[in-house]
C-alpha positions as CSV (number, residue, x, y, z in Angstrom):
1,X,-41.9,98.9,-85.6
2,X,-38.4,98.4,-87.1
3,X,-36.9,100.9,-84.8
4,X,-37.8,100.9,-81.1
5,X,-36.9,104.0,-79.1
6,X,-35.7,103.6,-75.5
7,X,-34.2,105.6,-72.6
8,X,-31.2,104.3,-70.6
9,X,-31.6,105.3,-66.9
10,X,-29.6,104.9,-63.7
11,X,-31.0,104.8,-60.2
12,X,-27.9,105.1,-57.9
13,X,-25.9,103.0,-60.4
14,X,-28.7,100.4,-60.9
15,X,-29.2,100.8,-64.6
16,X,-32.3,100.1,-66.8
17,X,-33.5,100.1,-70.3
18,X,-36.9,101.9,-70.2
19,X,-39.5,101.7,-72.9
20,X,-42.6,103.8,-73.4
21,X,-45.3,101.1,-74.0
22,X,-47.7,103.6,-75.3
23,X,-45.5,104.2,-78.3
24,X,-45.2,100.5,-79.1
25,X,-48.5,98.9,-77.9
26,X,-48.0,95.7,-80.0
27,X,-44.5,95.1,-78.7
28,X,-44.4,91.7,-76.9
29,X,-41.3,91.1,-74.8
30,X,-40.1,87.6,-74.0
31,X,-37.3,86.2,-72.0
32,X,-35.0,85.8,-75.0
33,X,-35.4,89.3,-76.2
34,X,-34.9,90.8,-72.7
35,X,-31.7,88.8,-72.2
36,X,-30.3,90.0,-75.5
37,X,-31.2,93.7,-74.9
38,X,-29.7,93.6,-71.4
39,X,-26.5,91.9,-72.5
40,X,-23.6,94.3,-71.9
41,X,-21.5,93.1,-74.9
42,X,-24.0,92.4,-77.6
43,X,-26.9,94.5,-76.5
44,X,-27.7,97.8,-74.8
45,X,-26.6,96.5,-71.4
46,X,-28.6,96.9,-68.2
47,X,-29.5,95.3,-64.8
48,X,-33.1,95.1,-66.0
49,X,-35.7,96.3,-68.4
50,X,-38.8,98.4,-67.6
51,X,-41.9,99.2,-69.6
52,X,-44.1,102.1,-68.7
53,X,-47.5,103.1,-70.1
54,X,-50.5,105.1,-69.3
55,X,-54.2,104.2,-69.5
56,X,-54.2,102.6,-66.1
57,X,-56.8,104.9,-64.4
58,X,-57.0,105.6,-61.5
59,X,-53.2,105.2,-61.6
60,X,-50.8,107.6,-63.2
61,X,-49.0,104.8,-65.1
62,X,-48.4,101.1,-65.3
63,X,-44.9,99.7,-64.8
64,X,-43.6,96.2,-65.6
65,X,-40.1,95.2,-64.5
66,X,-37.9,92.4,-65.9
67,X,-34.6,91.3,-64.6
68,X,-31.7,91.0,-67.1
69,X,-32.3,87.2,-67.2
70,X,-35.9,87.8,-68.3
71,X,-37.5,86.9,-65.0
72,X,-40.1,89.1,-63.4
73,X,-42.6,89.1,-60.5
74,X,-40.9,91.2,-57.8
75,X,-40.4,94.8,-57.1
76,X,-37.3,96.7,-58.2
77,X,-37.0,99.8,-55.9
78,X,-34.5,101.7,-57.9
79,X,-36.4,100.8,-61.1
80,X,-39.6,102.2,-59.6
81,X,-37.7,105.4,-58.7
82,X,-36.6,105.6,-62.4
83,X,-40.1,105.0,-63.5
84,X,-41.4,108.0,-61.6
85,X,-38.8,110.2,-63.4
86,X,-39.5,108.6,-66.8
87,X,-43.2,109.1,-66.5
88,X,-42.7,112.9,-66.0
89,X,-40.0,113.1,-68.7
90,X,-42.1,111.3,-71.2
91,X,-45.2,113.3,-70.3
92,X,-47.1,110.1,-69.4
93,X,-48.2,112.1,-66.4
94,X,-47.8,115.7,-65.4
95,X,-48.0,115.0,-61.7
96,X,-45.1,115.3,-59.4
97,X,-46.7,112.8,-56.9
98,X,-47.9,109.7,-58.6
99,X,-49.7,106.4,-58.0
100,X,-48.8,103.4,-60.1
101,X,-49.0,99.7,-60.5
102,X,-45.8,97.6,-60.7
103,X,-46.3,93.9,-61.7
104,X,-49.9,94.3,-60.4
105,X,-49.1,95.8,-57.0
106,X,-49.9,99.5,-56.1
107,X,-47.2,101.9,-55.1
108,X,-46.8,105.7,-54.9
109,X,-43.8,108.0,-55.5
110,X,-42.8,111.6,-56.1
111,X,-40.3,113.8,-57.9
112,X,-38.1,115.4,-55.2
113,X,-36.0,117.5,-57.6
114,X,-34.4,117.1,-61.1
115,X,-32.0,114.5,-59.8
116,X,-33.9,112.7,-57.0
117,X,-37.0,110.7,-56.7
118,X,-38.8,108.9,-53.9
119,X,-40.9,105.7,-53.8
120,X,-43.2,104.6,-51.0
121,X,-43.2,100.8,-50.3
122,X,-45.8,98.6,-48.8
123,X,-45.0,97.1,-45.3
124,X,-42.6,94.2,-45.4
125,X,-44.2,90.9,-46.2
126,X,-41.9,88.9,-43.9
127,X,-39.3,89.7,-41.3
128,X,-37.1,87.0,-39.8
129,X,-34.2,88.2,-37.7
130,X,-31.1,86.4,-36.4
131,X,-31.2,83.0,-37.8
132,X,-28.2,80.8,-39.0
133,X,-27.3,80.1,-42.6
134,X,-24.6,77.5,-43.2
135,X,-22.3,78.7,-46.0
136,X,-18.6,79.2,-46.8
137,X,-17.8,76.4,-44.4
138,X,-19.3,78.1,-41.3
139,X,-22.6,79.2,-39.6
140,X,-23.4,82.8,-40.4
141,X,-25.9,85.0,-38.4
142,X,-28.3,86.3,-41.0
143,X,-31.7,88.1,-41.3
144,X,-34.4,87.9,-44.0
145,X,-36.8,90.7,-44.9
146,X,-39.1,90.8,-47.9
147,X,-39.6,94.4,-49.0
148,X,-41.3,93.5,-52.3
149,X,-38.4,91.3,-53.2
150,X,-36.8,88.7,-50.9
151,X,-33.6,89.8,-49.1
152,X,-31.0,88.1,-46.9
153,X,-28.9,90.6,-44.9
154,X,-25.6,89.8,-43.3
155,X,-23.2,92.0,-41.4
156,X,-19.7,91.2,-42.7
157,X,-18.4,91.3,-39.2
158,X,-20.3,88.1,-38.6
159,X,-18.4,86.2,-41.3
160,X,-15.1,84.5,-40.9
161,X,-12.3,84.8,-43.5
162,X,-11.0,81.5,-42.3
163,X,-13.6,79.2,-40.7
164,X,-10.9,77.5,-38.8
165,X,-9.8,80.7,-37.1
166,X,-12.5,82.1,-34.7
167,X,-11.1,85.6,-34.7
168,X,-10.7,86.1,-38.4
169,X,-13.9,88.1,-39.0
170,X,-14.1,90.4,-42.0
171,X,-13.9,94.2,-41.5
172,X,-13.4,95.6,-45.0
173,X,-16.5,95.6,-47.2
174,X,-14.5,96.5,-50.3
175,X,-12.6,93.2,-50.2
176,X,-15.5,91.0,-49.1
177,X,-16.3,88.1,-51.5
178,X,-19.8,89.3,-52.4
179,X,-20.1,87.3,-55.6
180,X,-19.0,83.9,-54.3
181,X,-20.9,84.0,-50.9
182,X,-23.9,85.8,-52.4
183,X,-24.2,83.2,-55.2
184,X,-23.9,80.3,-52.7
185,X,-26.7,81.7,-50.4
186,X,-28.9,82.8,-53.3
187,X,-29.2,79.2,-54.5
188,X,-30.0,77.6,-51.1
189,X,-33.2,75.9,-52.2
190,X,-33.8,74.4,-48.8
191,X,-34.2,77.9,-47.3
192,X,-35.3,79.9,-50.3
193,X,-37.1,77.8,-52.9
194,X,-37.6,80.7,-55.2
195,X,-34.1,82.1,-54.6
196,X,-33.1,85.3,-52.7
197,X,-31.1,88.5,-53.0
198,X,-28.2,88.7,-50.6
199,X,-27.0,92.0,-49.0
200,X,-23.7,92.4,-47.1
201,X,-23.4,95.4,-44.8
202,X,-20.9,97.2,-42.6
203,X,-22.1,99.8,-40.1
204,X,-20.0,102.9,-39.6
205,X,-21.4,105.4,-37.1
206,X,-25.0,106.0,-38.2
207,X,-24.4,105.0,-41.9
208,X,-24.9,101.6,-43.5
209,X,-22.4,100.6,-46.2
210,X,-23.9,98.0,-48.5
211,X,-23.1,95.6,-51.3
212,X,-25.7,93.3,-53.0
213,X,-25.8,90.2,-55.0
214,X,-29.0,90.3,-57.0
215,X,-31.2,87.4,-58.0
216,X,-32.2,87.7,-61.7
217,X,-29.0,89.7,-62.5
218,X,-26.9,86.9,-61.0
219,X,-24.1,89.2,-60.1
220,X,-23.4,92.2,-57.9
221,X,-25.0,95.4,-58.8
222,X,-23.9,99.0,-57.9
223,X,-26.9,99.4,-55.8
224,X,-30.3,97.7,-54.9
225,X,-33.3,99.7,-53.8
226,X,-35.3,96.9,-52.1
227,X,-32.1,95.5,-50.6
228,X,-31.1,98.9,-49.2
229,X,-34.6,99.2,-47.7
230,X,-34.4,95.7,-46.1
231,X,-30.9,96.4,-44.8
232,X,-32.0,99.7,-43.2
233,X,-34.8,97.9,-41.4
234,X,-32.4,95.2,-40.2
235,X,-30.0,98.0,-39.0
236,X,-32.9,99.5,-37.0
237,X,-34.0,96.3,-35.5
238,X,-30.6,94.9,-34.5
239,X,-28.3,97.9,-34.2
240,X,-30.7,100.7,-33.0
241,X,-30.0,103.0,-36.0
242,X,-33.0,105.3,-36.2
243,X,-34.7,106.5,-39.4
244,X,-34.1,108.2,-41.7
245,X,-31.2,105.9,-42.5
246,X,-28.5,106.6,-45.0
247,X,-27.0,103.8,-47.0
248,X,-23.8,104.1,-49.0
249,X,-23.9,101.9,-52.1
250,X,-21.1,100.1,-54.0
251,X,-21.1,103.1,-56.4
252,X,-20.8,105.5,-53.5
253,X,-24.3,107.0,-54.0
254,X,-26.5,107.7,-51.0
255,X,-29.9,106.1,-50.6
256,X,-32.2,107.2,-47.8
257,X,-34.7,104.9,-46.2
258,X,-37.4,106.3,-43.9
259,X,-40.2,104.6,-42.0
260,X,-42.3,104.5,-38.8
261,X,-42.0,101.5,-36.6
262,X,-44.0,100.0,-33.7
263,X,-42.3,96.8,-32.8
264,X,-42.0,94.9,-36.1
265,X,-45.0,96.8,-37.6
266,X,-43.5,99.1,-40.3
267,X,-45.5,101.9,-41.9
268,X,-44.6,104.9,-44.1
269,X,-41.7,103.0,-45.6
270,X,-39.9,104.9,-48.4
271,X,-36.7,105.0,-50.5
272,X,-35.2,108.2,-51.8
273,X,-32.2,108.6,-53.9
274,X,-30.5,109.9,-57.1
275,X,-31.9,109.1,-60.6
276,X,-30.7,110.2,-64.0
277,X,-31.3,109.8,-67.7
278,X,-28.1,108.5,-69.1
279,X,-29.0,108.6,-72.8
280,X,-31.8,108.1,-75.3
281,X,-31.6,105.9,-78.4
282,X,-33.1,103.4,-80.8
283,X,-32.5,99.7,-81.5
284,X,-33.5,97.5,-84.4
285,X,-36.4,95.2,-83.7
286,X,-35.0,92.5,-86.0
287,X,-31.7,92.4,-84.0
288,X,-33.4,91.4,-80.8
289,X,-36.7,89.7,-81.7
């Protein structure tokens, strides 16, 4: 087990190291090794690490997801979409439509074409609309939706550049301080004891432009699947944007969120978007373990 083969994948700019657990059944990952592998200077570099294996009947495969800081336990939507592609590419399954377990929870997905996959989510675990978060020296209208991972969603036009000037609301998402404000809100233990992801959106016509600070990565990522899903639901509830909803990511990819809604009861929730294999390679076990 001196050399470990891996595939580097990207789901709308959200990038992952993906390992075929069937090839390395004795490989035991820990927080330290995951951090080293995901390090962008001294490792392979990624937003997270995914292991995928078979032998999970009646499921097509088993997926385990780890953030780049080694933490785990929540769903990664873009990672799940990559897993669907990886399972086909690695011949773990020959099915285009699949059922799988991710960190112990059942999901399904499908191959749309060579460059696009879809994952079906479970209904949101929690929806809390239009509450106030005190941050950046002001009171900010916010919403919270748990789509497998916890997400705060904020319209940037509800945030003041200068808290002392009532008319100084942001309008430009590209210049918005995603890292600083996202980090402040992510660590508000009084509201979110286990932390939260933070999404900032701007609505233009029927499209939602989005940037996300991700818990576990502790930085902005080029896209976030569960965050895009939560933001699409918020746009439906508060801005009357009907599904399917297109979201434009930081990397300018398009993610599509579809669902059926009856009040706050959400069913048939899905995320569709681009996925690609960036490269394949090997790393030395002794370097990272």
